[in-house]
C-alpha positions as CSV (number, residue, x, y, z in Angstrom):
1,M,0.1,-0.2,0.3
2,I,0.8,3.6,-0.9
3,R,1.4,5.6,2.2
4,V,0.5,9.5,1.8
5,P,1.6,11.6,4.7
6,L,-1.3,13.4,7.0
7,Q,-0.6,16.2,6.1
8,D,-0.1,15.4,2.5
9,I,-3.6,14.3,2.6
10,V,-4.8,18.0,4.3
11,D,-3.2,20.1,1.7
12,R,-4.3,18.6,-1.0
13,I,-7.9,18.2,0.2
14,R,-7.6,22.3,1.3
15,E,-6.3,22.5,-2.4
16,K,-9.3,20.7,-3.9
17,T,-12.5,22.1,-1.5
18,G,-11.2,25.4,-0.2
19,L,-11.6,23.7,3.7
20,S,-9.4,25.2,6.2
21,E,-6.8,22.7,7.9
22,Y,-9.1,23.0,11.0
23,E,-12.1,21.8,9.5
24,I,-10.5,19.1,7.3
25,M,-9.2,17.4,10.5
26,Q,-12.7,18.4,12.6
27,K,-13.8,16.1,9.3
28,V,-10.9,13.3,10.2
29,D,-11.7,13.3,14.3
30,D,-15.2,13.0,13.6
31,K,-14.4,9.8,11.1
32,Q,-12.5,8.6,14.1
33,K,-15.3,8.8,16.5
34,Q,-17.7,7.2,13.8
35,L,-15.5,4.4,13.2
36,S,-14.9,4.1,16.9
37,G,-11.2,4.5,17.2
38,L,-10.2,1.9,15.0
39,I,-8.6,4.0,12.4
40,S,-5.6,5.9,12.5
41,K,-5.9,10.1,11.4
42,D,-4.3,8.6,9.0
43,G,-6.4,6.4,7.6
44,A,-9.7,8.5,8.3
45,A,-8.7,11.4,6.1
46,H,-7.7,8.4,3.3
47,I,-11.7,8.1,3.6
48,I,-12.7,11.7,3.8
49,A,-10.6,12.1,0.7
50,N,-12.6,9.2,-1.1
51,E,-15.3,10.4,-0.1
52,L,-14.8,14.1,-1.4
53,G,-13.7,12.6,-4.6
54,I,-10.1,13.6,-4.1
55,K,-7.6,11.3,-6.0
56,L,-4.2,11.5,-3.6
57,I,-2.4,9.4,-5.9
58,E,-1.2,9.9,-9.9
59,H,-0.7,6.3,-11.6
60,G,1.2,6.5,-14.7
61,A,2.0,9.7,-15.0
62,R,5.2,11.9,-14.5
63,L,5.4,13.3,-10.7
64,K,6.8,15.7,-9.1
65,I,9.1,15.3,-5.8
66,K,6.4,16.7,-3.3
67,S,4.3,14.0,-5.3
68,I,6.4,10.9,-4.9
69,Y,5.8,8.9,-1.8
70,P,7.3,5.2,-0.4
71,D,6.3,1.3,-2.1
72,M,5.2,3.3,-5.5
73,R,6.5,1.6,-9.0
74,S,7.4,2.6,-12.5
75,V,8.0,6.4,-11.3
76,E,9.5,8.7,-13.6
77,T,10.4,12.5,-12.7
78,V,12.4,15.4,-13.7
79,G,14.9,16.7,-11.3
80,R,18.0,19.5,-11.2
81,V,21.1,17.7,-9.5
82,M,21.9,19.2,-6.3
83,N,24.4,16.5,-5.2
84,I,26.4,13.7,-6.8
85,F,28.6,11.1,-5.0
86,E,30.7,8.5,-6.4
87,P,30.1,4.6,-6.8
88,R,31.1,3.0,-3.9
89,E,32.0,-1.0,-4.3
90,F,30.9,-3.4,-1.8
91,V,31.5,-7.3,-1.0
92,R,28.1,-9.4,-0.3
93,Q,28.1,-12.0,2.2
94,D,28.4,-14.5,-0.5
95,N,31.6,-12.6,-1.7
96,T,30.3,-11.3,-4.6
97,P,30.9,-7.5,-5.7
98,G,28.5,-5.1,-5.7
99,K,27.9,-1.3,-6.7
100,V,26.1,1.3,-5.5
101,A,25.9,5.2,-6.1
102,S,23.6,8.2,-4.9
103,M,22.3,11.6,-5.8
104,T,20.3,14.1,-4.6
105,I,17.8,15.8,-7.2
106,G,15.0,18.8,-6.7
107,D,12.4,20.4,-8.3
108,E,10.3,23.3,-7.5
109,T,8.4,20.9,-4.8
110,G,11.3,19.7,-3.0
111,Q,14.1,17.1,-2.9
112,I,14.5,13.5,-3.2
113,R,17.8,11.0,-2.6
114,V,18.2,8.8,-6.3
115,V,19.8,6.0,-5.4
116,G,21.8,3.6,-8.6
117,W,22.7,0.1,-8.5
118,G,25.1,-1.4,-10.9
119,S,25.3,0.0,-14.2
120,N,22.8,3.0,-12.9
121,A,25.4,3.3,-10.5
122,D,28.1,3.3,-13.3
123,R,26.2,6.3,-15.2
124,M,26.3,8.6,-12.5
125,H,29.8,8.8,-12.5
126,S,29.1,11.0,-16.0
127,I,26.2,13.3,-13.9
128,K,27.3,16.5,-12.4
129,A,25.9,19.2,-10.1
130,D,23.3,21.2,-12.3
131,D,22.6,18.8,-14.7
132,I,19.0,17.7,-15.5
133,V,17.9,14.2,-15.5
134,Q,15.1,12.4,-16.2
135,I,14.3,8.9,-14.3
136,I,12.4,6.1,-15.7
137,S,11.1,3.4,-13.9
138,G,12.5,4.0,-10.5
139,Y,10.9,2.4,-7.5
140,V,10.2,4.1,-4.5
141,R,11.4,3.3,-0.9
142,E,12.3,5.0,2.6
143,N,14.9,4.8,4.4
144,R,15.4,6.5,7.8
145,G,12.3,8.3,6.9
146,F,13.3,9.9,4.1
147,K,11.8,8.8,0.7
148,E,14.3,7.5,-1.8
149,I,14.2,6.2,-6.1
150,H,15.7,3.3,-6.3
151,L,17.4,2.4,-9.7
152,N,18.0,-1.0,-11.0
153,D,19.2,-2.4,-14.2
154,N,15.2,-1.7,-15.6
155,A,15.6,1.7,-14.8
156,R,17.1,4.2,-16.7
157,I,18.7,7.7,-16.3
158,V,18.6,10.5,-19.2
159,I,20.7,13.3,-18.8
160,N,19.9,16.6,-19.8
161,P,17.0,15.2,-21.7
162,E,15.7,18.1,-24.7
163,G,13.8,20.3,-23.7
164,E,13.4,19.8,-20.3
165,T,13.6,22.2,-17.2
166,V,13.6,22.7,-13.8
167,G,12.6,25.8,-11.9
168,E,13.8,27.2,-8.6
169,V,14.1,23.9,-6.4
170,K,12.3,24.0,-3.2
171,Q,14.7,23.9,-0.2
172,R,14.1,21.5,2.9
173,E,12.6,23.0,6.0
174,K,14.3,22.7,9.5
175,A,13.4,20.7,12.2
176,V,11.5,22.7,14.7
177,R,12.4,21.2,18.4
178,K,9.4,20.2,20.6
179,K,8.8,19.5,23.9
180,V,7.6,15.9,24.5
181,N,4.5,16.3,25.9
182,L,3.7,18.6,22.9
183,L,4.0,15.6,21.4
184,A,1.5,13.9,18.4
185,E,1.1,11.4,16.1
186,G,2.1,11.8,12.6
187,E,4.5,14.5,13.4
188,E,7.6,14.8,10.6
189,N,10.9,16.8,10.7
190,I,10.8,17.2,14.6
191,E,13.6,17.2,17.5
192,I,13.4,16.8,20.5
193,L,16.2,17.1,23.4
194,G,16.5,14.8,26.6
195,T,18.1,12.3,28.6
196,V,18.5,8.5,28.2
197,I,16.0,6.9,31.2
198,Q,16.2,3.1,29.8
199,V,17.8,1.1,27.4
200,F,16.4,-2.2,25.9
201,D,18.3,-5.1,24.4
202,I,19.8,-4.9,20.7
203,K,17.9,-6.7,18.3
204,F,18.9,-8.3,14.9
205,F,17.0,-9.2,11.8
206,E,18.0,-10.6,8.7
207,V,17.7,-8.7,5.4
208,C,18.7,-9.3,1.9
209,P,22.4,-8.8,0.9
210,D,21.3,-7.0,-2.0
211,C,18.4,-4.6,-1.5
212,G,17.8,-4.4,2.0
213,K,14.3,-5.7,2.6
214,R,13.2,-8.2,5.5
215,L,13.3,-11.5,4.3
216,R,11.7,-14.7,5.5
217,Q,12.8,-18.2,6.6
218,D,11.9,-21.3,4.7
219,T,13.0,-24.8,5.6
220,D,15.9,-24.6,3.4
221,G,17.3,-21.1,3.5
222,W,16.2,-17.6,3.8
223,Y,14.3,-15.7,1.3
224,C,13.9,-12.3,-0.3
225,G,10.7,-11.1,-2.1
226,V,12.7,-9.9,-5.1
227,H,16.3,-12.2,-5.2
228,R,15.1,-15.0,-4.0
229,K,17.3,-17.4,-1.9
230,V,19.9,-15.7,-0.7
231,L,22.3,-15.5,2.1
232,P,21.5,-13.0,5.2
233,A,23.0,-10.2,6.1
234,Y,22.5,-8.5,9.4
235,S,20.1,-5.1,10.7
236,C,19.3,-4.2,14.0
237,V,17.3,-2.3,15.6
238,L,17.3,-0.2,19.0
239,N,14.4,1.1,21.4
240,L,14.8,3.1,24.8
241,V,13.2,5.5,26.9
242,F,13.7,9.0,26.3
243,D,12.9,11.7,29.0
244,D,12.9,15.8,28.5
245,G,11.3,16.7,32.2
246,T,7.8,17.2,30.4
247,G,7.2,13.5,30.0
248,N,8.7,10.7,28.0
249,I,8.6,8.6,24.9
250,R,9.9,5.5,23.4
251,V,12.4,6.0,20.7
252,V,13.2,3.5,18.1
253,F,17.0,3.5,16.4
254,F,17.6,1.3,13.0
255,R,20.8,0.5,11.9
256,N,23.0,3.5,10.9
257,Q,21.2,5.4,13.9
258,V,21.8,2.7,16.0
259,E,25.5,3.2,14.8
260,R,25.0,7.4,15.6
261,L,24.0,6.6,18.8
262,L,26.4,4.0,20.0
263,A,29.5,5.6,18.0
264,K,30.4,2.6,16.5
265,N,31.2,1.3,13.0
266,S,28.8,-1.5,11.8
267,E,31.5,-4.8,12.8
268,Q,31.2,-3.0,16.1
269,V,27.5,-2.5,16.4
270,L,27.0,-6.9,14.7
271,A,29.6,-8.0,17.6
272,Y,26.8,-7.9,19.6
273,R,25.1,-10.3,17.9
274,Q,27.1,-13.2,18.1
275,N,28.1,-11.4,22.1
276,P,25.1,-10.4,23.6
277,D,26.3,-9.7,26.7
278,G,28.8,-7.7,25.7
279,F,25.9,-5.4,25.1
280,E,25.3,-4.7,28.8
281,E,27.7,-2.3,29.2
282,V,26.7,0.0,26.7
283,K,23.5,0.0,28.2
284,S,24.9,1.2,31.3
285,A,26.7,3.6,29.7
286,L,23.9,5.3,27.9
287,L,21.6,5.9,30.9
288,G,21.5,9.7,32.1
289,E,23.3,10.8,28.3
290,M,21.9,13.3,26.9
291,F,20.8,13.8,23.0
292,R,19.5,15.7,20.3
293,I,16.5,13.1,18.3
294,V,15.4,14.7,14.9
295,G,12.5,12.2,13.4
296,K,8.8,11.7,13.5
297,T,6.4,10.5,15.8
298,K,3.9,7.0,14.6
299,R,1.4,5.4,16.9
300,N,1.8,1.8,17.7
301,D,-1.4,0.7,17.1
302,F,-0.7,-2.4,19.1
303,F,0.4,-0.8,22.0
304,D,-1.8,2.0,21.6
305,R,1.1,5.0,22.3
306,V,3.1,7.5,20.3
307,E,6.1,6.2,19.7
308,F,9.4,8.5,18.0
309,T,11.6,7.3,15.1
310,A,15.0,8.4,14.9
311,Q,16.1,9.7,11.6
312,L,19.0,11.8,12.9
313,V,20.9,11.6,16.7
314,F,23.7,14.1,17.7
315,A,25.7,14.3,21.4
316,A,23.9,17.1,22.9
317,N,25.3,19.3,25.8
318,V,23.6,21.8,28.3
319,A,24.1,24.9,26.2
320,D,21.3,22.6,24.0
321,A,19.2,22.5,27.0
322,A,19.5,26.0,27.6
323,E,17.9,26.4,24.3
324,S,15.3,23.8,24.7
325,S,14.1,25.5,27.3
326,D,13.6,29.1,25.5
327,A,12.1,27.0,23.0
328,A,9.5,25.7,25.8
329,E,8.9,29.0,26.8
330,G,8.1,29.9,23.0
331,V,5.7,27.0,22.6
332,A,3.8,28.1,25.8
333,S,3.3,31.7,25.2
334,G,2.0,31.0,22.0
335,E,4.9,31.3,19.3
336,E,6.5,28.8,16.8
337,P,9.6,27.4,18.4
338,A,12.9,28.6,16.1
339,P,14.4,25.9,14.6
340,S,17.5,24.2,16.4
341,Q,20.7,25.1,15.3
342,P,22.5,23.4,13.3
343,A,19.5,22.3,11.1
344,A,19.6,18.4,11.4
345,I,17.4,17.9,8.2
346,E,19.8,19.9,5.9
347,Q,22.6,17.7,7.4
348,R,21.3,14.7,6.2
349,P,24.2,12.0,6.0
350,T,25.9,11.1,2.6
351,P,26.8,8.2,0.9
352,E,30.7,9.1,2.3
353,K,29.3,8.6,6.1
354,I,28.0,5.3,5.3
355,E,30.8,2.6,5.2
356,F,29.4,-0.4,2.9
357,S,31.9,-2.7,4.3
358,D,28.6,-5.4,3.5
359,A,25.4,-4.6,1.4
360,S,23.4,-4.4,4.9
361,E,24.4,-0.9,4.9
362,I,23.2,-0.2,2.0
363,P,20.8,3.2,1.6
364,S,18.0,1.0,0.9
365,A,17.4,-0.7,4.2
366,K,13.8,-0.9,5.6
367,T,12.6,1.5,8.1
368,P,9.9,1.5,10.4
369,E,7.4,2.1,7.9
370,S,8.2,-1.6,6.2
371,K,5.2,-4.1,7.1
372,D,7.4,-6.4,8.3
373,A,8.6,-3.7,11.3
374,E,5.5,-2.0,11.8
375,H,5.3,-2.6,15.2
376,W,9.1,-2.3,15.9
377,S,8.9,-2.5,20.3
378,L,10.8,-5.3,21.7
379,D,7.4,-6.0,23.9
380,N,6.4,-7.9,20.4
381,Q,9.5,-8.8,18.4
382,P,8.8,-11.2,15.6
383,Q,10.1,-14.8,16.8
384,S,12.4,-15.1,14.3
385,I,14.7,-12.5,15.8
C-alpha cells in the first residue's frame, strides 16, 4: 500500500475543496469517532479524501517530487542534480561484488535522493551538479524516514533531456524542536532533546544483502521477495526511553542511527549479535546521556501509544538544554519555536558517511514503515529474531 503522509492528504483536500485545515481535521476526528477509534488519523483522512472524490495518487503520470511516496513503482520524474556522490563498491556475504551510488535531485516541490545500483551506479559517474536528469522506471523506498528513488537494471537515467527545464528548487525545511508532552502522532521533521532513562536489548534481523529487504525463513534457507534465496545480511533495531522533563517517549533506532547513537561502526555493532552480554556495558553507559534526536512520530497501534522514530541523532550538552528551555517558553506563549541549530535535516547523511563493508549497510535498508517492522517495539519482536 502506498502511504501518503497525513499533512499531504490535508494539503490535497484543502487545495481541492477550499476547506481550512481545522475543518478538515475536524472531519478526520469525526470519522475516527464514527469508527470507534479503530482507525488512525491517516486512515480516516484517506477515507475523507475518497468521500470527497479527491485522488491522492496520480498513476502512470510524470510526478513532481512532492507527489512521490514510498512503495511506488515505475516512477518517472525530472529534477536538477543538487549533489552527486562517487560509486561505492561492496562485497556481499556470498563474496560477490556490488556497486551503489547516489545523488540528490530537486524540483519546485522538494528534493529526493536517487540511489543507483550496478550499471546505474556507473551511469551516475558522468553526472554533475546542476545537470537536469530524467528518471524512468524507478521504485520508491523509505530509508530512515526519507523517500528514495532506487534504480535497478530496468530503470534508466537520461542526462539533460532535450526540452526539459526545472525551476527554482525548493529547499528543505529546518527541524522544529518540541517538548515530549506536546508531541502528537503523524508529526515529521521534529527534534527532541532529553536524557536516556532506559535502554533495551539490541535486536538483529535478517535482510537481503542485495536490496536490504527483510527476509523470510523457509525450511531450506532465507528468501527475499525480489532476489529469492540468499545468504542473509543483518540489520538491527534498538529501543530506548527518552525523557525531557515534560514526559517520556519510546524512541526507535535502526541500523545507521544505532551506529550514530553508540558512536560505533557497523562491525562493532554487529559483534553484539554474537556477544549479546557485551551490550550490557553499553546499556549502562547510555543511561543519563543527553541527545538531540530528529525524527517523526508514529502511533504504535498494537500498544496504543505514540513513539518516535529516529532519523538523525546528535550528542547534546547543557547549552542545547538551555536552548530547549527557551523554545519551550515560546511554545507556552503561543509562539512557534525556532528551529534548532544546526538544522539537522539539512545535514542529512551522505554516502560518504556510510561504510558499505557489506550490503546490509546500503541506503535501502528497511525502516519502521516497512510491513514487517511496523510494530518494532521490544515487547512484540518477531519470533525469528
